[in-house]
N, C-alpha and C positions, 0 to 999 in steps of 0.2 A: 392807570393810577395805582400806586403802591399803597397798601394798607398800613396802618400804624403797627399792626402785628408783624407784618413782614419787615418793617423798619427795625423793630425791636428784636427780631429774631437773630440779628447779627451781633455777635459778642463785642466786636470793636465799637459799634455804635452804642451799645449799652455802656461800655467803658467810658466813651466820650461823655455820655449823659451823666454818668456818675461823677466825672471830674467837673462838669459844668454845674452839678448840684452844689458843689462846694462854693464856687464863685465863677464869674465870667473869666474866660481865658482867651489868649491869643493862639493862633494856629501853631506858632513856634513852640509854645508851652505844651500843646497837645502832642506834637510830634516827639518832643523830648520825653514826655511822660509815658507815651505808649510805644516808643521806639518804632514808629512807622514814618514812612517818607511823607513829605509835605503834599505831594499829589495824592497819595493814599488818604491822608486825613481830609484833604479838601473834597475828595469824592464822597466820603462819609458825611461830611458837614453839609454838602449840597443835598444829599438825601434827607438828612435831618431837617434842613430848612424847608424842603418841599413838603415834608410831613408836618411842618409848623411846630416842630419840637424845639427848635433853636431859632434865635433871631440874631442879626448882626448889627453891631453898633460901630459906626465909623468914628475914629478919634484920630484926626490928622491922617497919617499914613497907616495907622494900625486899625485892624478890624477885630473887635471884641465879639466873641460868641457867647451868648447867654441862653440859659435854659428857659423854655416856655412850657410850664407844667400843665397848662389847661388841656391840651390834647390827651394827656394821660388819664383824664377822667373817664374816657371811653374804656380804657383798659381796666381801670379800677371798677367800673360798673360791670364789666364782663366777669371779672374775677370775684366779685362779691359773693355770689352763691357758693362758689368753691371755698371761700374763706369761712363762710358760715358752716358748711359741711365739715370742714376740718376742725373747727372749734367744737362742734357737737361731738365729733369722734374723740377729741382730746378730753372733753368733759366726761364722756363715758369711760374712757381709759382711766382717768383720775378716780372716778367712782369705784371702778373695779379694783384698782390698786389699793384704795383705802379699805375696801371690803377684805381683801387678802391680808392686809396689814392687821386689820382688826381680828381676823380669824387666827393669825399667827400669834398675836399677843394673848388671845384666849387659850390657845393650845399650850403656851409656855407657862401659864399660871398653875401653881401647885394645887 
């Protein structure tokens, strides 16, 4: 069983998800936008379906692919501590830069 992280590691699959984030799309649209063959796109869509990141909606002869964002909650949960760490570091950097700015303005006063 492939993990969601392995699915998302592929840049083509991430591009497909980005396009599906905008709206549901047909396979033909994805092949045109990504300049990849239909069999290539179908392979990636199969993997995304197995990971439950996309679903297919049949409309007569057309198959619409839609994003299913719920499985991405696992990724978001895993990333949350890293996001908090980065925010703390940016806050410390901002504090430091404000201190330097204050020191520079004090040095330039007559």
